[in-house]
Each structure stands twice: as C-alpha cells, then as structure tokens.
C-alpha positions as CSV (number, residue, x, y, z in Angstrom):
1,X,-90.9,52.3,-24.5
2,X,-94.6,51.6,-24.3
3,X,-95.0,53.7,-21.2
4,X,-92.8,56.5,-22.7
5,X,-95.3,56.6,-25.6
6,X,-98.3,56.9,-23.4
7,X,-99.6,53.4,-23.2
8,X,-101.5,53.3,-19.9
9,X,-101.5,49.6,-19.1
10,X,-98.8,47.1,-20.0
11,X,-98.9,43.5,-18.9
12,X,-95.9,41.3,-19.0
13,X,-96.2,37.6,-18.3
14,X,-94.2,34.4,-18.8
15,X,-95.7,31.4,-20.6
16,X,-95.8,27.8,-19.4
17,X,-97.0,28.6,-15.8
18,X,-93.4,28.7,-14.6
19,X,-94.3,29.5,-10.9
20,X,-96.8,26.7,-10.6
21,X,-94.3,24.1,-9.4
22,X,-96.0,21.0,-8.0
23,X,-92.8,19.2,-8.9
24,X,-89.1,20.3,-9.2
25,X,-89.8,23.5,-7.3
26,X,-86.2,24.3,-6.6
27,X,-85.0,24.0,-10.2
28,X,-88.1,25.6,-11.7
29,X,-88.0,28.6,-9.3
30,X,-84.3,29.1,-9.7
31,X,-84.7,29.1,-13.5
32,X,-87.6,31.5,-13.5
33,X,-85.9,33.9,-11.1
34,X,-82.9,34.0,-13.4
35,X,-85.2,34.8,-16.3
36,X,-87.1,37.6,-14.5
37,X,-84.6,39.2,-12.1
38,X,-82.6,41.3,-14.5
39,X,-85.5,42.4,-16.8
40,X,-87.6,43.5,-13.8
41,X,-84.6,45.4,-12.3
42,X,-83.9,46.9,-15.7
43,X,-87.6,48.0,-16.1
44,X,-87.5,49.8,-12.7
45,X,-84.1,51.4,-13.5
46,X,-85.3,52.6,-16.9
47,X,-88.5,54.0,-15.5
48,X,-86.6,55.8,-12.7
49,X,-84.0,57.1,-15.1
50,X,-86.6,58.5,-17.5
51,X,-88.6,60.1,-14.6
52,X,-91.6,57.9,-15.2
53,X,-91.4,55.7,-12.1
54,X,-93.3,58.2,-9.9
55,X,-96.2,58.1,-12.3
56,X,-96.1,54.4,-13.2
57,X,-97.4,51.7,-10.9
58,X,-95.5,48.4,-11.3
59,X,-97.3,45.4,-9.8
60,X,-95.6,42.0,-9.5
61,X,-97.3,38.9,-8.3
62,X,-99.4,35.9,-9.1
63,X,-102.7,34.5,-8.0
64,X,-101.4,32.4,-5.1
65,X,-98.4,31.4,-3.1
66,X,-96.9,28.0,-2.3
67,X,-97.5,25.9,0.8
68,X,-94.6,25.6,3.2
69,X,-94.9,21.8,3.1
70,X,-93.6,19.6,0.3
71,X,-95.8,17.9,-2.2
72,X,-95.1,14.3,-3.2
73,X,-94.3,13.1,-6.7
74,X,-93.9,9.3,-6.6
75,X,-91.5,8.7,-3.7
76,X,-89.9,12.1,-3.9
77,X,-91.2,15.4,-2.3
78,X,-90.2,18.0,-4.8
79,X,-93.0,20.6,-5.1
80,X,-95.5,22.5,-3.2
81,X,-99.2,23.0,-3.5
82,X,-101.2,26.2,-3.9
83,X,-101.5,28.5,-0.9
84,X,-104.0,31.4,-0.9
85,X,-103.4,32.2,2.8
86,X,-99.9,33.6,2.3
87,X,-98.2,34.8,-0.8
88,X,-95.8,37.5,-2.0
89,X,-96.6,40.4,-4.2
90,X,-94.8,43.7,-4.6
91,X,-95.6,47.2,-5.8
92,X,-93.2,49.9,-7.0
93,X,-93.5,53.5,-8.3
94,X,-96.8,55.3,-8.8
95,X,-97.6,56.4,-5.2
96,X,-96.1,53.5,-3.3
97,X,-93.7,54.0,-0.4
98,X,-90.4,52.5,-1.3
99,X,-88.6,50.0,0.9
100,X,-91.7,49.0,2.9
101,X,-92.4,45.4,3.9
102,X,-96.0,45.0,4.9
103,X,-97.3,41.9,6.7
104,X,-95.8,38.8,8.1
105,X,-96.7,35.1,8.1
106,X,-96.5,32.5,10.9
107,X,-93.2,30.8,11.5
108,X,-94.0,28.2,8.8
109,X,-95.0,30.7,6.1
110,X,-98.5,29.1,6.0
111,X,-100.7,32.0,6.7
112,X,-100.6,35.7,7.2
113,X,-100.6,36.7,10.9
114,X,-99.7,40.4,10.9
115,X,-101.3,42.9,8.7
116,X,-103.0,40.4,6.4
117,X,-104.1,41.8,3.0
118,X,-107.0,40.1,1.2
119,X,-107.1,39.9,-2.5
120,X,-109.9,42.5,-2.4
121,X,-107.8,44.8,-0.3
122,X,-105.0,44.4,-2.8
123,X,-107.3,45.3,-5.7
124,X,-108.8,48.3,-3.8
125,X,-105.2,49.5,-3.1
126,X,-104.2,49.2,-6.8
127,X,-107.3,50.9,-7.9
128,X,-106.7,53.7,-5.4
129,X,-103.1,54.1,-6.7
130,X,-104.5,54.4,-10.2
131,X,-106.8,57.2,-9.1
132,X,-110.0,55.1,-9.2
133,X,-112.6,54.7,-6.4
134,X,-113.2,51.0,-6.0
135,X,-116.7,51.7,-4.5
136,X,-117.8,53.1,-7.9
137,X,-116.6,50.2,-10.0
138,X,-119.1,47.4,-10.5
139,X,-120.6,45.1,-13.1
140,X,-124.2,43.8,-13.4
141,X,-124.8,40.1,-13.0
142,X,-128.2,38.6,-12.7
143,X,-129.6,42.1,-12.3
144,X,-127.4,42.9,-9.3
145,X,-124.5,45.3,-9.1
146,X,-121.3,43.5,-8.0
147,X,-118.3,45.5,-7.1
148,X,-114.9,44.5,-8.5
149,X,-113.6,44.3,-5.0
150,X,-116.2,41.9,-3.7
151,X,-119.0,42.2,-1.2
152,X,-116.9,42.3,2.0
153,X,-115.8,45.8,2.6
154,X,-112.2,46.0,1.3
155,X,-109.7,48.5,2.5
156,X,-107.0,50.5,0.8
157,X,-103.7,49.6,2.5
158,X,-102.8,53.2,3.4
159,X,-99.5,52.2,5.1
160,X,-97.9,51.5,1.8
161,X,-99.2,54.6,0.0
162,X,-96.9,57.6,-0.1
C-alpha cells in the first residue's frame, strides 16, 4: 500500500537479530524462514498484480553470511559465525533480470569463487537500478570527499540488469 501511494523507499526488518545465529542455527533459521517466506512472496505477487513490480526494486539481504563450519556452544556445535566472504542476497523487480543466479562459492560455501560481488559493487548496482550515478554520491569527512561506494572502483553488475 505504501508503494501504491507513492512512498519511494520502504524498509521492512525483523527485530531481535533473528538471522544472527551463533547458537541454535537450525531452529532459528527454520522459524525465521517460516515468518518471512509467505509475506515476501505475497509482496512480490501484490507488486506484480498491481503492475508496480517493474518499477519497484526489492532488495533482500543482510550484512553478512554464515560460515560453513559450526560454532561451539559448550560441548555442542549448534551455530555458525559471521562470514563476509560469502553470503546470499537477492533482488527482484525494478530493472533486474528475473530467474538469474549470479556467482558461486567454493565447495564448502566459505568464499565466492565465480563472479564475486563486493559490497561496494552491490551498492553501485542498487544505486544504478534506482537511476543514481554512484560516482556522484559522496559525503565530506575530514575535508575529503568519500564516495558511498568506497575508494576501490566498484562496478555495476550488468549481468543481472535487464
């Protein structure tokens, strides 16, 4: 309803850091998937039905993935630590090719090995899909201009852009 009324940016988040499972990962992730699966599917269906999906970018993700190795809690290995070398995010609608899987990890799921996308690349791609030039977006800190997408040259991931 917010998008239908012209709200340009909507953020939906779940409280209690549910994806940050250092213990009880299986139960925590099962529960949070059950809480998010149908609402996210409903959002995408509603946007498509109303004709707004093509002009609405939906971004799903978090700030890190989970390591492929278990983390110990007492004598039990039940969780996983943070992993910024491999994680899952997805985009839908607003200029994104549907049905595309981009990038792969090693056989353990520890790090990206094919088509890695840095956080800055991801941000540059989102900004591009929103019609913004990431080269022109900066803030001033200590008298220096710093780009939102960092100092390393980020790239827009064109293979996922329709």
